C-alpha positions, 0 to 999 in steps of 0.5 A: 481190582481196587479196595475202597473203605467201604469194601476193606474197612481199615483205619489208620491213626497217628500213634499217640505218644504213649504208644510211640514209647511202647513201640520203642520196646520192640526195637530201636525206631527214629534213631536218626530221624523223628516222626509226627505223632498224635497231637491233642486238638487244643494244640493242633487248632493253635497250629502246633504238632508234636513229634518224637524220636529216639536218641541216647536210649530215650524217648524224646517228645517235641513240638513244632508248627504242623506247617513245618517240613523236614525230609527226614520225619515220618508219621508213626501210626497204628493200623486197625482192621 
């Protein structure tokens, strides 16, 4: 049995930075890594991207080139079914 988006509509989107801050209220995520979060179109079209992490009991949001690769960086997203 296989699922397709037409038979099982689910939508995953990058987590918005403000929702990433809310996520940290549920637990300590990204204490040793960082995650890509949703980046505004205006920044993406210039080649940039935004990521976030949790250090020193605070959320930090940073920027970098979208082509940057870091083995320890994941993606935080939200799933809507």
